[in-house]
C-alpha positions in Angstrom: -84.5 97.3 -154.1 -85.3 100.8 -153.0 -87.8 101.2 -150.2 -89.6 104.0 -152.1 -89.9 101.9 -155.3 -93.5 101.5 -156.6 -94.7 97.9 -156.5 -97.8 96.3 -158.1 -99.5 92.9 -157.7 -98.5 90.0 -159.8 -101.9 90.0 -161.6 -101.5 93.7 -162.5 -98.0 93.0 -163.8 -99.3 90.1 -165.9 -102.1 92.4 -167.3 -99.6 95.2 -168.1 -97.2 92.8 -169.9 -99.9 90.8 -171.6 -98.7 87.5 -170.1 -100.1 85.0 -167.6 -99.6 85.2 -163.9 -97.5 82.0 -164.0 -95.2 83.7 -166.6 -94.7 86.7 -164.2 -93.7 84.3 -161.4 -91.2 82.6 -163.8 -89.8 86.0 -164.8 -89.3 86.9 -161.2 -87.6 83.5 -160.5 -85.2 83.9 -163.4 -84.4 87.5 -162.7 -86.1 89.3 -165.6 -88.4 91.0 -163.2 -87.7 92.3 -159.7 -90.0 92.1 -156.8 -90.5 91.0 -153.2 -92.3 88.0 -151.6 -94.2 88.9 -148.5 -94.9 86.1 -146.0 -98.5 85.5 -145.2 -99.9 85.6 -141.6 -101.5 82.4 -140.2 -103.4 80.5 -142.9 -102.9 83.3 -145.5 -100.6 82.4 -148.3 -97.6 84.6 -149.1 -98.0 87.3 -151.8 -95.6 88.8 -154.3 -95.2 92.4 -155.5 -93.5 93.3 -158.7 -91.3 96.4 -159.2 -92.7 98.8 -161.7 -89.2 99.9 -162.5 -88.3 96.4 -163.5 -91.4 96.2 -165.7 -90.5 99.4 -167.4 -86.9 98.3 -168.0 -88.2 95.0 -169.5 -90.6 96.8 -171.7 -87.9 99.2 -172.9 -85.4 96.5 -173.7 -87.6 93.8 -175.0 -89.5 93.9 -178.3 -91.1 91.2 -180.4 -90.4 91.7 -184.2 -93.1 91.2 -186.7 -92.5 88.8 -189.5 -91.9 91.7 -191.9 -89.3 93.2 -189.6 -87.6 89.9 -189.2 -87.5 89.4 -193.0 -86.1 92.9 -193.5 -83.4 92.3 -190.9 -82.4 89.1 -192.6 -82.2 90.8 -196.0 -80.1 93.6 -194.5 -77.7 91.0 -193.1 -77.5 89.1 -196.4 -76.9 92.2 -198.5 -75.0 94.1 -195.9 -77.2 97.2 -196.3 
């Protein structure tokens, strides 16, 4: 990860992606999102930051199709359009 890479809080990443905070943590664990975990001091818990580049890459390469788009794709496959 580049040292100049822009990072945001997990809650900001969840808001931007329209998912829960728990989902962002899972996405970081399975490698769909990049980020860093920063150790807390004393009684403070650790915190995580998510790479904005990884969010942009996920947004660029992930897309949910509407039912209409799915049906159209199925028809195209059936009729080899």
